[in-house]
TORKEGU-494003 format. One record per residue (C-alpha): residue number from 0; residue in three letters; x negated, y negated, z. Coordinates in Angstrom, 2 decimals, always signed. Layout:
@num = NUM, residu = ALA, u = X, v = Y, w = Z .
...
***
This chain:
@num = 0, residu = MET, u = +5.41, v = +21.55, w = +51.51 .
@num = 1, residu = LYS, u = +7.80, v = +24.20, w = +50.24 .
@num = 2, residu = GLN, u = +7.50, v = +25.19, w = +46.58 .
@num = 3, residu = ALA, u = +11.12, v = +24.16, w = +45.84 .
@num = 4, residu = SER, u = +10.49, v = +20.67, w = +47.22 .
@num = 5, residu = LEU, u = +7.29, v = +20.34, w = +45.19 .
@num = 6, residu = ILE, u = +9.07, v = +21.36, w = +42.00 .
@num = 7, residu = ALA, u = +11.83, v = +18.82, w = +42.73 .
@num = 8, residu = ILE, u = +9.28, v = +16.02, w = +43.19 .
@num = 9, residu = ILE, u = +7.49, v = +16.97, w = +39.96 .
@num = 10, residu = TRP, u = +10.79, v = +17.02, w = +38.08 .
@num = 11, residu = ILE, u = +11.74, v = +13.58, w = +39.44 .
@num = 12, residu = PHE, u = +8.34, v = +12.23, w = +38.32 .
@num = 13, residu = ILE, u = +8.74, v = +13.70, w = +34.82 .
@num = 14, residu = SER, u = +12.31, v = +12.37, w = +34.55 .
@num = 15, residu = GLN, u = +11.21, v = +8.89, w = +35.60 .
@num = 16, residu = SER, u = +8.37, v = +8.98, w = +33.07 .
@num = 17, residu = ILE, u = +10.74, v = +9.99, w = +30.27 .
@num = 18, residu = PHE, u = +13.21, v = +7.31, w = +31.31 .
@num = 19, residu = SER, u = +10.43, v = +4.73, w = +31.39 .
@num = 20, residu = GLN, u = +9.27, v = +5.73, w = +27.91 .
@num = 21, residu = ASN, u = +12.82, v = +5.52, w = +26.53 .
@num = 22, residu = GLU, u = +13.29, v = +2.11, w = +28.13 .
@num = 23, residu = GLU, u = +10.10, v = +0.86, w = +26.50 .
@num = 24, residu = ALA, u = +10.93, v = +2.20, w = +23.04 .
@num = 25, residu = LEU, u = +11.85, v = -0.51, w = +20.54 .
@num = 26, residu = ARG, u = +15.52, v = -0.34, w = +19.55 .
@num = 27, residu = VAL, u = +15.54, v = -0.18, w = +15.75 .
@num = 28, residu = GLY, u = +18.25, v = -0.17, w = +13.08 .
@num = 29, residu = VAL, u = +17.58, v = +1.48, w = +9.73 .
@num = 30, residu = ILE, u = +19.06, v = -0.50, w = +6.85 .
@num = 31, residu = GLY, u = +19.57, v = +1.75, w = +3.84 .
@num = 32, residu = LEU, u = +18.55, v = +5.29, w = +2.97 .
@num = 33, residu = THR, u = +18.00, v = +4.98, w = -0.79 .
@num = 34, residu = HIS, u = +14.24, v = +4.38, w = -0.43 .
@num = 35, residu = THR, u = +12.74, v = +7.80, w = +0.27 .
@num = 36, residu = HIS, u = +9.97, v = +6.26, w = +2.37 .
@num = 37, residu = VAL, u = +12.71, v = +6.31, w = +5.02 .
@num = 38, residu = HIS, u = +11.56, v = +9.84, w = +5.86 .
@num = 39, residu = TRP, u = +8.57, v = +8.12, w = +7.46 .
@num = 40, residu = ILE, u = +10.58, v = +6.41, w = +10.19 .
@num = 41, residu = PHE, u = +12.56, v = +9.55, w = +11.03 .
@num = 42, residu = GLY, u = +9.27, v = +11.43, w = +11.33 .
@num = 43, residu = SER, u = +7.78, v = +8.66, w = +13.46 .
@num = 44, residu = GLU, u = +10.60, v = +8.35, w = +16.00 .
@num = 45, residu = PRO, u = +9.53, v = +11.38, w = +18.10 .
@num = 46, residu = ARG, u = +6.30, v = +9.51, w = +18.98 .
@num = 47, residu = GLY, u = +8.39, v = +7.43, w = +21.38 .
@num = 48, residu = ASP, u = +7.43, v = +3.94, w = +20.16 .
@num = 49, residu = ILE, u = +10.87, v = +3.34, w = +18.64 .
@num = 50, residu = LYS, u = +14.42, v = +4.55, w = +19.10 .
@num = 51, residu = ILE, u = +16.73, v = +4.54, w = +16.08 .
@num = 52, residu = VAL, u = +20.04, v = +3.19, w = +17.37 .
@num = 53, residu = GLY, u = +21.96, v = +2.96, w = +14.12 .
@num = 54, residu = ILE, u = +21.82, v = +3.32, w = +10.34 .
@num = 55, residu = VAL, u = +23.51, v = +1.37, w = +7.56 .
@num = 56, residu = GLU, u = +24.35, v = +3.46, w = +4.49 .
@num = 57, residu = PRO, u = +27.66, v = +3.23, w = +2.61 .
@num = 58, residu = ASN, u = +26.82, v = +6.37, w = +0.60 .
@num = 59, residu = LYS, u = +28.06, v = +8.93, w = +3.11 .
@num = 60, residu = GLU, u = +26.99, v = +11.90, w = +1.01 .
@num = 61, residu = LEU, u = +23.41, v = +10.65, w = +1.09 .
@num = 62, residu = ALA, u = +23.67, v = +9.83, w = +4.81 .
@num = 63, residu = GLN, u = +24.93, v = +13.35, w = +5.51 .
@num = 64, residu = GLN, u = +21.89, v = +14.83, w = +3.78 .
@num = 65, residu = TYR, u = +19.60, v = +12.92, w = +6.12 .
@num = 66, residu = ALA, u = +21.81, v = +13.74, w = +9.12 .
@num = 67, residu = ASN, u = +21.51, v = +17.43, w = +8.33 .
@num = 68, residu = GLN, u = +17.74, v = +17.21, w = +7.95 .
@num = 69, residu = TYR, u = +17.01, v = +15.08, w = +11.01 .
@num = 70, residu = LYS, u = +19.88, v = +16.26, w = +13.25 .
@num = 71, residu = PHE, u = +21.51, v = +12.91, w = +13.99 .
@num = 72, residu = SER, u = +25.22, v = +12.26, w = +14.33 .
@num = 73, residu = MET, u = +27.14, v = +10.58, w = +11.52 .
@num = 74, residu = ASP, u = +28.59, v = +8.38, w = +14.29 .
@num = 75, residu = MET, u = +25.29, v = +6.47, w = +14.03 .
@num = 76, residu = VAL, u = +25.97, v = +5.56, w = +10.38 .
@num = 77, residu = PHE, u = +27.68, v = +2.25, w = +9.58 .
@num = 78, residu = ASP, u = +29.04, v = +0.87, w = +6.32 .
@num = 79, residu = THR, u = +27.71, v = -2.64, w = +6.84 .
@num = 80, residu = MET, u = +24.83, v = -4.36, w = +8.54 .
@num = 81, residu = GLU, u = +27.24, v = -6.67, w = +10.39 .
@num = 82, residu = GLU, u = +28.86, v = -3.66, w = +12.08 .
@num = 83, residu = LEU, u = +25.54, v = -2.19, w = +13.16 .
@num = 84, residu = LEU, u = +24.18, v = -5.47, w = +14.52 .
@num = 85, residu = GLU, u = +27.35, v = -6.16, w = +16.49 .
@num = 86, residu = ASP, u = +27.77, v = -2.64, w = +17.87 .
@num = 87, residu = LYS, u = +24.16, v = -1.56, w = +18.53 .
@num = 88, residu = LYS, u = +22.29, v = -4.87, w = +18.95 .
@num = 89, residu = PRO, u = +18.88, v = -3.61, w = +17.78 .
@num = 90, residu = GLU, u = +15.70, v = -5.52, w = +18.54 .
@num = 91, residu = ALA, u = +14.39, v = -4.93, w = +15.03 .
@num = 92, residu = VAL, u = +15.55, v = -3.51, w = +11.70 .
@num = 93, residu = THR, u = +13.66, v = -1.73, w = +8.94 .
@num = 94, residu = ALA, u = +14.75, v = -2.11, w = +5.31 .
@num = 95, residu = PHE, u = +14.90, v = +1.06, w = +3.22 .
@num = 96, residu = GLY, u = +17.12, v = -0.10, w = +0.39 .
@num = 97, residu = THR, u = +16.14, v = -1.87, w = -2.83 .
@num = 98, residu = ILE, u = +13.51, v = -4.60, w = -2.86 .
@num = 99, residu = TYR, u = +16.19, v = -7.04, w = -4.05 .
@num = 100, residu = GLU, u = +18.16, v = -6.32, w = -0.87 .
@num = 101, residu = HIS, u = +15.31, v = -7.41, w = +1.42 .
@num = 102, residu = LEU, u = +16.49, v = -11.01, w = +1.33 .
@num = 103, residu = GLU, u = +19.99, v = -10.12, w = +2.50 .
@num = 104, residu = VAL, u = +18.57, v = -8.07, w = +5.38 .
@num = 105, residu = VAL, u = +16.60, v = -11.10, w = +6.58 .
@num = 106, residu = ARG, u = +19.61, v = -13.40, w = +6.06 .
@num = 107, residu = LYS, u = +21.67, v = -11.28, w = +8.45 .
@num = 108, residu = ALA, u = +19.00, v = -10.31, w = +10.98 .
@num = 109, residu = ALA, u = +16.96, v = -13.49, w = +11.42 .
@num = 110, residu = PRO, u = +19.75, v = -15.76, w = +12.79 .
@num = 111, residu = LYS, u = +20.34, v = -13.17, w = +15.51 .
@num = 112, residu = GLY, u = +16.65, v = -13.15, w = +16.46 .
@num = 113, residu = ILE, u = +16.19, v = -9.62, w = +15.13 .
@num = 114, residu = HIS, u = +12.75, v = -8.79, w = +13.74 .
@num = 115, residu = VAL, u = +12.36, v = -7.19, w = +10.30 .
@num = 116, residu = MET, u = +9.99, v = -4.77, w = +8.62 .
@num = 117, residu = VAL, u = +10.41, v = -4.14, w = +4.88 .
@num = 118, residu = GLU, u = +8.79, v = -1.65, w = +2.55 .
@num = 119, residu = LYS, u = +6.33, v = -3.03, w = +0.04 .
@num = 120, residu = PRO, u = +6.44, v = -5.47, w = -1.61 .
@num = 121, residu = LEU, u = +7.98, v = -8.23, w = +0.50 .
@num = 122, residu = ALA, u = +10.37, v = -9.51, w = -2.19 .
@num = 123, residu = VAL, u = +11.27, v = -9.34, w = -5.88 .
@num = 124, residu = SER, u = +10.34, v = -12.99, w = -6.51 .
@num = 125, residu = MET, u = +8.90, v = -16.12, w = -4.93 .
@num = 126, residu = GLU, u = +12.42, v = -17.55, w = -4.75 .
@num = 127, residu = HIS, u = +13.45, v = -14.68, w = -2.48 .
@num = 128, residu = ALA, u = +10.16, v = -14.73, w = -0.57 .
@num = 129, residu = LEU, u = +10.36, v = -18.45, w = +0.21 .
@num = 130, residu = GLU, u = +13.86, v = -18.12, w = +1.65 .
@num = 131, residu = MET, u = +12.80, v = -15.11, w = +3.71 .
@num = 132, residu = GLN, u = +9.78, v = -17.01, w = +5.02 .
@num = 133, residu = ALA, u = +11.90, v = -20.03, w = +5.93 .
@num = 134, residu = LEU, u = +14.41, v = -17.88, w = +7.81 .
@num = 135, residu = ALA, u = +11.67, v = -16.03, w = +9.69 .
@num = 136, residu = LYS, u = +10.05, v = -19.29, w = +10.79 .
@num = 137, residu = LYS, u = +13.32, v = -21.01, w = +11.68 .
@num = 138, residu = HIS, u = +14.47, v = -18.17, w = +13.89 .
@num = 139, residu = SER, u = +11.01, v = -17.17, w = +15.19 .
@num = 140, residu = ILE, u = +11.12, v = -13.54, w = +14.09 .
@num = 141, residu = HIS, u = +8.36, v = -11.27, w = +12.90 .
@num = 142, residu = LEU, u = +8.69, v = -10.33, w = +9.22 .
@num = 143, residu = LEU, u = +6.28, v = -7.51, w = +8.35 .
@num = 144, residu = THR, u = +5.64, v = -5.57, w = +5.16 .
@num = 145, residu = ASN, u = +4.64, v = -1.91, w = +5.19 .
@num = 146, residu = TYR, u = +2.22, v = -0.28, w = +2.73 .
@num = 147, residu = GLU, u = +1.09, v = +3.33, w = +2.85 .
@num = 148, residu = THR, u = -2.56, v = +2.35, w = +2.35 .
@num = 149, residu = THR, u = -2.49, v = +0.15, w = +5.46 .
@num = 150, residu = TRP, u = -2.64, v = +3.34, w = +7.53 .
@num = 151, residu = TYR, u = -5.58, v = +4.91, w = +5.68 .
@num = 152, residu = PRO, u = -8.68, v = +5.03, w = +7.92 .
@num = 153, residu = THR, u = -10.76, v = +4.54, w = +4.75 .
@num = 154, residu = THR, u = -9.06, v = +1.20, w = +4.04 .
@num = 155, residu = HIS, u = -10.24, v = -0.22, w = +7.35 .
@num = 156, residu = LYS, u = -13.67, v = +1.41, w = +7.29 .
@num = 157, residu = ALA, u = -14.24, v = -0.12, w = +3.85 .
@num = 158, residu = TYR, u = -13.27, v = -3.53, w = +5.22 .
@num = 159, residu = ASP, u = -15.58, v = -3.18, w = +8.22 .
@num = 160, residu = LEU, u = -18.52, v = -2.14, w = +6.05 .
@num = 161, residu = ALA, u = -17.96, v = -4.87, w = +3.48 .
@num = 162, residu = LYS, u = -16.90, v = -7.75, w = +5.72 .
@num = 163, residu = ASN, u = -18.05, v = -7.19, w = +9.28 .
@num = 164, residu = GLU, u = -21.25, v = -5.24, w = +8.70 .
@num = 165, residu = GLY, u = -22.13, v = -6.71, w = +5.31 .
@num = 166, residu = SER, u = -23.65, v = -3.41, w = +4.30 .
@num = 167, residu = ILE, u = -23.27, v = -3.99, w = +0.54 .
@num = 168, residu = GLY, u = -23.92, v = -7.73, w = +0.45 .
@num = 169, residu = GLY, u = -21.49, v = -10.29, w = -0.90 .
@num = 170, residu = ILE, u = -18.40, v = -8.83, w = -2.58 .
@num = 171, residu = ARG, u = -18.51, v = -9.22, w = -6.36 .
@num = 172, residu = LYS, u = -15.81, v = -6.88, w = -7.62 .
@num = 173, residu = ILE, u = -12.82, v = -5.06, w = -6.09 .
@num = 174, residu = MET, u = -11.18, v = -2.23, w = -8.04 .
@num = 175, residu = VAL, u = -7.98, v = -0.65, w = -6.73 .
@num = 176, residu = GLN, u = -6.17, v = +2.25, w = -8.36 .
@num = 177, residu = ASP, u = -2.72, v = +3.41, w = -7.27 .
@num = 178, residu = GLY, u = -0.21, v = +5.59, w = -9.05 .
@num = 179, residu = HIS, u = +1.17, v = +8.95, w = -10.12 .
@num = 180, residu = LYS, u = +2.93, v = +10.64, w = -13.06 .
@num = 181, residu = GLY, u = +6.01, v = +8.47, w = -12.72 .
@num = 182, residu = PRO, u = +9.13, v = +8.51, w = -10.51 .
@num = 183, residu = LYS, u = +11.13, v = +10.87, w = -12.70 .
@num = 184, residu = LYS, u = +8.25, v = +13.25, w = -13.29 .
@num = 185, residu = ILE, u = +7.48, v = +13.63, w = -9.58 .
@num = 186, residu = GLY, u = +11.17, v = +14.26, w = -8.87 .
@num = 187, residu = VAL, u = +12.36, v = +11.35, w = -6.75 .
@num = 188, residu = ASN, u = +16.04, v = +11.67, w = -5.90 .
@num = 189, residu = LYS, u = +18.72, v = +10.02, w = -8.03 .
@num = 190, residu = GLU, u = +19.49, v = +7.31, w = -5.48 .
@num = 191, residu = PHE, u = +15.86, v = +6.14, w = -5.42 .
@num = 192, residu = LEU, u = +15.30, v = +6.57, w = -9.17 .
@num = 193, residu = SER, u = +18.34, v = +4.47, w = -10.07 .
@num = 194, residu = TRP, u = +16.85, v = +1.30, w = -8.60 .
@num = 195, residu = LEU, u = +13.11, v = +1.99, w = -8.67 .
@num = 196, residu = THR, u = +13.26, v = +1.84, w = -12.47 .
@num = 197, residu = ASP, u = +15.52, v = -1.24, w = -12.54 .
@num = 198, residu = PRO, u = +13.82, v = -4.61, w = -13.20 .
@num = 199, residu = ILE, u = +16.28, v = -6.52, w = -11.00 .
@num = 200, residu = GLN, u = +16.51, v = -4.25, w = -7.97 .
@num = 201, residu = ASN, u = +12.79, v = -3.35, w = -7.94 .
@num = 202, residu = GLY, u = +11.50, v = -6.65, w = -9.33 .
@num = 203, residu = GLY, u = +9.59, v = -4.93, w = -12.13 .
@num = 204, residu = GLY, u = +7.96, v = -1.63, w = -12.98 .
@num = 205, residu = ALA, u = +4.58, v = -0.12, w = -12.19 .
@num = 206, residu = GLU, u = +2.92, v = -3.51, w = -11.70 .
@num = 207, residu = VAL, u = +5.28, v = -4.15, w = -8.76 .
@num = 208, residu = ASP, u = +5.61, v = -0.63, w = -7.38 .
@num = 209, residu = PHE, u = +1.89, v = +0.15, w = -7.41 .
@num = 210, residu = GLY, u = +0.15, v = -3.09, w = -8.34 .
@num = 211, residu = CYS, u = +1.25, v = -4.61, w = -5.03 .
@num = 212, residu = TYR, u = -1.11, v = -2.29, w = -3.10 .
@num = 213, residu = GLY, u = -4.20, v = -3.70, w = -4.76 .
@num = 214, residu = VAL, u = -3.01, v = -7.30, w = -4.51 .
@num = 215, residu = ASN, u = -2.35, v = -6.80, w = -0.79 .
@num = 216, residu = ILE, u = -5.79, v = -5.32, w = -0.12 .
@num = 217, residu = SER, u = -7.61, v = -7.87, w = -2.31 .
@num = 218, residu = THR, u = -5.89, v = -10.74, w = -0.49 .
@num = 219, residu = TRP, u = -7.04, v = -9.24, w = +2.82 .
@num = 220, residu = LEU, u = -10.62, v = -8.73, w = +1.65 .
@num = 221, residu = MET, u = -10.72, v = -12.29, w = +0.29 .
@num = 222, residu = ASP, u = -9.51, v = -13.75, w = +3.63 .
@num = 223, residu = GLY, u = -6.28, v = -15.02, w = +2.10 .
@num = 224, residu = LYS, u = -7.95, v = -17.03, w = -0.64 .
@num = 225, residu = ARG, u = -5.72, v = -17.57, w = -3.65 .
@num = 226, residu = PRO, u = -7.26, v = -16.42, w = -6.93 .
@num = 227, residu = ASN, u = -7.99, v = -19.10, w = -9.49 .
@num = 228, residu = SER, u = -6.22, v = -17.14, w = -12.20 .
@num = 229, residu = VAL, u = -4.15, v = -14.03, w = -12.88 .
@num = 230, residu = THR, u = -4.30, v = -12.06, w = -16.12 .
@num = 231, residu = ALA, u = -2.14, v = -8.99, w = -16.66 .
@num = 232, residu = ILE, u = -1.18, v = -6.50, w = -19.31 .
@num = 233, residu = THR, u = +1.71, v = -4.07, w = -19.03 .
@num = 234, residu = GLN, u = +2.94, v = -1.28, w = -21.30 .
@num = 235, residu = GLN, u = +5.81, v = +1.16, w = -21.50 .
@num = 236, residu = LEU, u = +4.35, v = +4.58, w = -22.27 .
@num = 237, residu = GLN, u = +7.35, v = +6.65, w = -21.11 .
@num = 238, residu = PRO, u = +10.40, v = +4.95, w = -22.64 .
@num = 239, residu = GLU, u = +12.38, v = +8.14, w = -22.22 .
@num = 240, residu = ASN, u = +11.84, v = +8.03, w = -18.44 .
@num = 241, residu = ASN, u = +11.51, v = +4.30, w = -17.76 .
@num = 242, residu = PRO, u = +13.63, v = +2.59, w = -20.42 .
@num = 243, residu = LYS, u = +14.10, v = -0.72, w = -18.56 .
@num = 244, residu = VAL, u = +10.61, v = -1.36, w = -17.13 .
@num = 245, residu = ASN, u = +6.90, v = -1.05, w = -17.79 .
@num = 246, residu = ASP, u = +5.06, v = +1.98, w = -16.43 .
@num = 247, residu = GLU, u = +1.44, v = +0.95, w = -17.00 .
@num = 248, residu = SER, u = -0.28, v = -2.18, w = -15.67 .
@num = 249, residu = VAL, u = -3.64, v = -3.85, w = -15.19 .
@num = 250, residu = ILE, u = -3.90, v = -7.05, w = -13.14 .
@num = 251, residu = LEU, u = -7.10, v = -9.09, w = -13.16 .
@num = 252, residu = LEU, u = -7.67, v = -11.65, w = -10.40 .
@num = 253, residu = GLN, u = -10.45, v = -14.20, w = -10.79 .
@num = 254, residu = TYR, u = -11.94, v = -15.82, w = -7.69 .
@num = 255, residu = ASP, u = -14.84, v = -18.29, w = -7.42 .
@num = 256, residu = ASN, u = -17.48, v = -15.61, w = -6.90 .
@num = 257, residu = SER, u = -15.72, v = -12.30, w = -7.51 .
@num = 258, residu = VAL, u = -13.02, v = -10.50, w = -9.44 .
@num = 259, residu = ALA, u = -10.38, v = -7.90, w = -8.60 .
@num = 260, residu = VAL, u = -9.15, v = -5.30, w = -11.07 .
@num = 261, residu = ILE, u = -5.88, v = -3.71, w = -9.99 .
@num = 262, residu = GLN, u = -4.45, v = -0.73, w = -11.84 .
@num = 263, residu = GLY, u = -0.90, v = +0.36, w = -11.04 .
@num = 264, residu = SER, u = +0.37, v = +3.26, w = -13.10 .
@num = 265, residu = TRP, u = +3.20, v = +5.72, w = -13.53 .
@num = 266, residu = ASN, u = +1.09, v = +7.60, w = -16.08 .
@num = 267, residu = TRP, u = -1.73, v = +9.21, w = -14.14 .
@num = 268, residu = PRO, u = -1.62, v = +13.01, w = -14.40 .
@num = 269, residu = ILE, u = -2.94, v = +13.23, w = -10.82 .
@num = 270, residu = GLY, u = -1.60, v = +10.94, w = -8.10 .
@num = 271, residu = ARG, u = -4.17, v = +8.61, w = -6.56 .
@num = 272, residu = LYS, u = -4.65, v = +5.80, w = -4.08 .
@num = 273, residu = ASP, u = -8.30, v = +4.79, w = -4.03 .
@num = 274, residu = MET, u = -10.55, v = +1.78, w = -4.34 .
@num = 275, residu = GLU, u = -14.10, v = +0.63, w = -4.95 .
@num = 276, residu = ILE, u = -15.76, v = -2.47, w = -3.52 .
@num = 277, residu = TYR, u = -18.90, v = -3.62, w = -5.34 .
@num = 278, residu = GLY, u = -21.38, v = -5.86, w = -3.57 .
@num = 279, residu = GLU, u = -24.77, v = -7.37, w = -4.35 .
@num = 280, residu = LYS, u = -26.61, v = -4.40, w = -2.83 .
@num = 281, residu = GLY, u = -24.28, v = -1.45, w = -3.15 .
@num = 282, residu = VAL, u = -20.78, v = -0.06, w = -3.51 .
@num = 283, residu = ILE, u = -18.10, v = +1.43, w = -1.25 .
@num = 284, residu = TYR, u = -15.86, v = +4.21, w = -2.56 .
@num = 285, residu = ALA, u = -12.68, v = +4.82, w = -0.56 .
@num = 286, residu = ASP, u = -11.73, v = +8.04, w = -2.34 .
@num = 287, residu = ASN, u = -8.55, v = +8.83, w = -0.40 .
@num = 288, residu = ARG, u = -7.14, v = +8.54, w = +3.10 .
@num = 289, residu = HIS, u = -10.08, v = +10.19, w = +4.87 .
@num = 290, residu = ASP, u = -13.07, v = +10.35, w = +2.49 .
@num = 291, residu = LEU, u = -15.38, v = +7.39, w = +1.99 .
@num = 292, residu = ARG, u = -18.84, v = +6.97, w = +0.46 .
@num = 293, residu = VAL, u = -21.34, v = +4.11, w = +0.57 .
@num = 294, residu = ARG, u = -24.10, v = +3.87, w = -2.02 .
@num = 295, residu = ILE, u = -26.95, v = +1.41, w = -1.58 .
@num = 296, residu = SER, u = -28.86, v = +0.57, w = -4.74 .
@num = 297, residu = GLU, u = -32.37, v = +1.92, w = -5.34 .
@num = 298, residu = GLY, u = -33.98, v = +0.79, w = -8.57 .
@num = 299, residu = TYR, u = -32.02, v = +0.81, w = -11.84 .
@num = 300, residu = ASP, u = -29.53, v = +3.63, w = -11.34 .
@num = 301, residu = GLY, u = -30.71, v = +5.29, w = -8.15 .
@num = 302, residu = PHE, u = -29.00, v = +5.05, w = -4.78 .
@num = 303, residu = ASP, u = -29.01, v = +6.21, w = -1.20 .
@num = 304, residu = GLU, u = -25.58, v = +7.61, w = -0.28 .
@num = 305, residu = LYS, u = -23.87, v = +7.97, w = +3.06 .
@num = 306, residu = VAL, u = -20.68, v = +10.05, w = +3.27 .
@num = 307, residu = PHE, u = -17.90, v = +9.58, w = +5.85 .
@num = 308, residu = LYS, u = -15.06, v = +11.93, w = +6.82 .
@num = 309, residu = LEU, u = -12.77, v = +9.75, w = +8.91 .
@num = 310, residu = ASN, u = -10.26, v = +10.61, w = +11.60 .
@num = 311, residu = GLU, u = -6.90, v = +8.88, w = +11.97 .
@num = 312, residu = ARG, u = -6.94, v = +5.47, w = +13.63 .
@num = 313, residu = LYS, u = -5.89, v = +5.08, w = +17.25 .
@num = 314, residu = ALA, u = -2.32, v = +4.16, w = +18.17 .
@num = 315, residu = PRO, u = -0.61, v = +1.85, w = +17.43 .
@num = 316, residu = LEU, u = -2.83, v = +1.24, w = +14.38 .
@num = 317, residu = ASP, u = -1.99, v = +4.60, w = +12.85 .
@num = 318, residu = ASP, u = +1.73, v = +4.13, w = +12.23 .
@num = 319, residu = PRO, u = +3.90, v = +1.29, w = +10.87 .
@num = 320, residu = PHE, u = +6.67, v = +1.61, w = +13.44 .
@num = 321, residu = ALA, u = +4.29, v = +1.89, w = +16.38 .
@num = 322, residu = LEU, u = +2.70, v = -1.31, w = +15.11 .
@num = 323, residu = LEU, u = +6.09, v = -2.97, w = +14.72 .
@num = 324, residu = ALA, u = +6.95, v = -2.11, w = +18.32 .
@num = 325, residu = ALA, u = +3.59, v = -3.40, w = +19.58 .
@num = 326, residu = VAL, u = +3.96, v = -6.69, w = +17.69 .
@num = 327, residu = VAL, u = +7.55, v = -7.30, w = +18.78 .
@num = 328, residu = LYS, u = +6.71, v = -6.53, w = +22.41 .
@num = 329, residu = ASN, u = +3.68, v = -8.87, w = +22.27 .
@num = 330, residu = LYS, u = +1.24, v = -6.04, w = +22.91 .
@num = 331, residu = LEU, u = -0.56, v = -6.78, w = +19.64 .
@num = 332, residu = LYS, u = -1.04, v = -9.92, w = +17.57 .
@num = 333, residu = LEU, u = -1.71, v = -9.66, w = +13.86 .
@num = 334, residu = LYS, u = -4.81, v = -11.40, w = +12.56 .
@num = 335, residu = PRO, u = -4.44, v = -14.06, w = +9.83 .
@num = 336, residu = TYR, u = -3.80, v = -12.43, w = +6.45 .
@num = 337, residu = ASP, u = -3.55, v = -8.99, w = +8.03 .
@num = 338, residu = LEU, u = -2.24, v = -6.36, w = +5.61 .
@num = 339, residu = ASN, u = +1.22, v = -6.43, w = +7.24 .
@num = 340, residu = SER, u = +1.39, v = -10.17, w = +7.78 .
@num = 341, residu = LEU, u = +3.84, v = -12.60, w = +6.23 .
@num = 342, residu = GLU, u = +1.15, v = -14.97, w = +4.93 .
@num = 343, residu = ASN, u = -0.63, v = -12.14, w = +3.09 .
@num = 344, residu = ASN, u = +2.56, v = -10.88, w = +1.54 .
@num = 345, residu = MET, u = +3.77, v = -14.30, w = +0.47 .
@num = 346, residu = LEU, u = +0.59, v = -14.51, w = -1.60 .
@num = 347, residu = VAL, u = +1.17, v = -10.97, w = -2.89 .
@num = 348, residu = VAL, u = +4.56, v = -12.00, w = -4.29 .
@num = 349, residu = GLU, u = +3.08, v = -15.17, w = -5.80 .
@num = 350, residu = ILE, u = +0.38, v = -13.14, w = -7.57 .
@num = 351, residu = LEU, u = +2.85, v = -10.51, w = -8.77 .
@num = 352, residu = ASP, u = +5.09, v = -13.24, w = -10.19 .
@num = 353, residu = ALA, u = +2.07, v = -14.68, w = -12.00 .
@num = 354, residu = ALA, u = +1.16, v = -11.20, w = -13.29 .
@num = 355, residu = LYS, u = +4.64, v = -10.67, w = -14.70 .
@num = 356, residu = LYS, u = +4.46, v = -14.08, w = -16.39 .
@num = 357, residu = SER, u = +0.99, v = -13.38, w = -17.77 .
@num = 358, residu = ALA, u = +2.03, v = -10.04, w = -19.26 .
@num = 359, residu = LYS, u = +5.16, v = -11.55, w = -20.81 .
@num = 360, residu = LEU, u = +3.32, v = -14.52, w = -22.36 .
@num = 361, residu = ASN, u = +0.17, v = -12.55, w = -23.14 .
@num = 362, residu = LYS, u = -2.05, v = -15.19, w = -21.57 .
@num = 363, residu = THR, u = -3.85, v = -16.05, w = -18.34 .
@num = 364, residu = VAL, u = -1.86, v = -17.84, w = -15.64 .
@num = 365, residu = PHE, u = -3.82, v = -20.36, w = -13.57 .
@num = 366, residu = LEU, u = -2.76, v = -20.89, w = -9.95 .
@num = 367, residu = ASN, u = -2.82, v = -24.36, w = -8.44 .
@num = 368, residu = LYS, u = -5.15, v = -24.55, w = -5.45 .
***
């Protein structure tokens, strides 16, 4: 075979492979650019799991900033969701506006059979969450919620050790810490800051923005069991930066045989996302995304320690949008009360609502079983 012919055949094969990959990519619309987690989806698109077919953002100055950074045409940007859905007909949409706006995204997408992924938490209130759930069920769409800690290898290793391997015995206490110096101090842009520190658009302050992580993980570890009670305290320690909302929170969940202590803060001098799971025989420390330790008790205060340095999880379990594509295309089915699942995140919103009520009334809120 002549070299030219061989090159032509190879090129045809490569072209067909690329075409096949593009055909398989999930067609996604991006709704809003004011949530800076939106950088995540633009960074994820080159993997090939999704193809961004359109963006909704009425703030054209903001849209132009993203267009310049990620080299997309402003022709992709629409003023309204109705225009995008009619013109581009995406298979799924991802919400990167305010938490309050999540409901409206589902109202417009669900009747058209378009699947939805929102950034954490699912909704600002149970009223919103219940309507979103009803729409998702009525129109048979997937409604997923994305958390950064879902993609930490340590999160899943901790679960496996505690639940599947039982290495520390029965779980007695879960402690989850998430936070940083505060939105203004870390320099979030003005579009994000304007609603992140608004009690209506964000649904609250630090207890919503960061407390939701711990509630999500605790619900997963407890197999979707509702806590018997919720007790919370919140404070405003930076009134000059967060005049409308709290910036410090502690949420205590009481279960039949265990407790969860969830600290969400905009006051930590060093940003953190970590957790500890205490069992009858030992404790698991998920120190960050990749570092995990297990200590098994020896005597009064002694222990045998095993240290793990974890690699990223395998696709599509390493990326929210790869997971979204796999779920929509029926290549992957979420387990009950999975971190991304609707049933988990309905309970998250219920617990957050109870926490806000508890902090306001300065008393424990008991949940009906």
